[in-house]
N, C-alpha and C positions, 0 to 999 in steps of 0.2 A: 565730517564726512570724508571718505577717501575714495581714491580712484585707481584704476589699473591702466587699461588702454595702452597708450604710447610708452608706458613705463615698463612694459614686459621685457624690453631689451636690457634694462638695468638689472632685472632680477636674475639674469644669466651670469652676472658678475659674481666672483667669489665673495661670500659674505662671512665666512668663518675667519677666525684669527684676529678679529677686531677686539680691542680691549679698552676698558674705561680707565684712563690714567689720570691720576691727580684728584679723583673724585671720592675715593675711599668708600664706595658703596652708597654715597648719598645722592640726593638730587643734583642735577646740574645747577649751577648758580643762574640767576636770571640773566646775567651778562653772557654766560655760555649760551643760553637759549636764544638771545638776540643774535649772537654771532652765527650760530648754527642755522637759524631761520633765514638770515641774509644769504648765507652760502647756498642753502638748498633752494631758495627762491630763484637764484640764477639758473639752476638746473631745470627747475619747473618751467621757466620761461623759454628755455631752449627746446624742451619737449612739447610744450603747449604754447603756441603763439598767443599773444594778447588779442582780444577781440578788437578789431579796427574801428568799431562804432563808438565814437566819443560820447554819445548819449548814454550808452550802456555803462561806460566807465564812470561817467559823472554821477549817474544814478546810484551805483553801488558805493562810490566814495562818499556821497552826501549822506546816505543812510548810515554808513559805517561811522562817519564823524559824529552824526547825531547820537548814535548809540554810545560813543565814547564819552559823551557828557556825563554819563552815569557809570560807565564800565571801564574807564581807563585805569591801568595799573602801571606804575613806574617800575623799572626803566624800559618797559616794552616799547618797541617802535612799530606801531600798527600801520599797515598798508592794506588797501582794498582794491582788488583788480579783477577784471573779467577775462577768462580764458576762452579762446575761440574753439569751443568743443560742443558737440551736440549732447554730450552726457548731461543728465539731470543730476547735478552734484555740486557740492561746495566743500572746501576743506581749509584748515588752518595749519600753519607751521609754528613751531616754538618761537616765542619772542615777538610775534606780531603780525606776520603776513597772513592775509585772508584772501582766498580765491573763490570766485563763483564762476561756474561754467555757463556759457551762453545758453545751453539747453535748459538750465534751471530758470534763467530769466524768461525764456520763452514760455515755460510752463506756468510760472506765476502770473504772467501777463502784467497788467497795470497795478496789481495788488502789492503796494509797498509794505503793508502790514505783514504779509507772508514773507517777503524778502527780509524784512527787519528781524523776524523771528529766526530765520535761517542764519543770518549773519550773527545775531546775538548768540545763538547756539555755538557757533564757531569761536566767538570771542570768549565764551565760557571755557572751552577747551584750553585756550591760551592762558587765561587768567588763573585757572585752577591747576595749571601745569600738568595736565593729564599725560602728555607725551613723556615728560621727564619722570613721572611717577611710574609709568609702564616700564621704562628702562630700569629704574631702581629696583622694581619688584622682580626683575629677572625674567620678564615675560618674553624678552627677545634673546634667548640663550645664544644665538649665533650672530646677532646683529647689533651688539653694543657699540656705542659711539666712541671713536678714538679722538681725543683732543691732543693736539701736538704740543711739544714742550714750549714753543714760542706763542702759544695761544691761538694757533690756526687749526682749522679743521682739516684732517687728512681724509683721503678716500671718500671724497664728497659724493661720488656717484653711488657708492654702496650705501652711504648714509641716507642719501635722497631716496633710494629704493626702499630702505627700511622704514623711513618716516612716512612715505606715501602709501605703504601697505599696512600701516598701524591700524589695528582694530581695538577700539576702546572697550573697557569693561562695561557690563550692563549698568552698574551703578554710576559710572562716569557719564554714560549717555543720559541717564535720568537727571544727573546733576546739571549737565549742559542744557537739557531741555528746560529745567526749572529756572536756571539763571538766565537763559536766553529769553524766556518769557518775562522775567523781571526786568531785564535790560530794555526790552521792547516797550513794556508797559510804562516804566519810569521815564522813558524818553518820548512818550506821547503816541506810541503806536498801539494798535488793537492786538492784544495777545491772542485773540481768537484766530489770527492769521496762521498760527501754528497748526490749529485743527484743520483749517481749510487746506493748508499745504499737505498735511498727512492724508486727507481725503483724496487729493489729487494723486498722491503717490500710490495709494491703494487702488485707485481706478486704473492707473497705468500698469500696476503689478498684475491686476486681473486680465488686462489686455495683452500681457506678455511683452510689454515694451522693453526692448533691450537697452534703451538709453538709461534706465534706472538701475541696472544690475549692480554697478559699482556702489551706488548709494545703499541699496538693500543689503549687499554683502557685508558692508562695514557698519551700517547703521540699521540693523533689522527693525522693521516697523511692526512691533508686537502690539497686541491688544492692551497689554498692561502699560506699555509706554504711552499709548493714546489715552488710556484711562487716567494715568497720573497727570498728564498734561491738562486734561479736563478739570481734574480736582484742583490743580494749582491755579488755573484761570479763575475758577469760582472763588478761591481764597483771595486772589489778588483784587478781583473786581466786585465781589459780593453778588455776582450774577452767574447763572448757569452758562457754561460754554456754548457758543453758537457756531454752527457749521456754515451758515449762510452769511454773506456780507450784508450789513445793514443797508 
């Protein structure tokens, strides 16, 4: 999931003229993704301060680490942090960083299953290398990544803006939902949490809640997406998807 908000100032920077050097039109290497993710995470934490509540940070870290027992991919360096923002959103950076907004934590309440499905979805974006694939496919005509000759990322502000505005393809969203459900289920969480989360998003959408705009802009909640999630839950559990928590 992606966000805008405090990143609008970054979008005013010139994005043209960046080139992908040394990659010859292929995906970034996984080591490139780790390096880029680390650099961009520094910019993220300048624009969005970390949530000062240690209980929030610990909760997200514990769920993330539990998901990694089934979802870890080498050589990615995963981190899980909460940002102090009222937006109902979460997002992942290439190579491992995962961020959850405080507003999303408040919306899911005490439902760790919902939160696990959200974090699992973001882990799937990382593990399936969706950001790198979008770049390789040329979907960012004016915002390709520049890798320096010494292996350092140049123009990090522009790169940060580009990554944080990335909109995944519909099929990538479906894949992230599917794998996120599997990660949650295989690590002991109830995959129906994703349906409950979707229902809360729909309710806020009907209320015109501005806090979910960034979420819906980059992760449109379509009926087909919800239907696919229901079908996969039934396949995983052998039972119909449930909207209410048992």
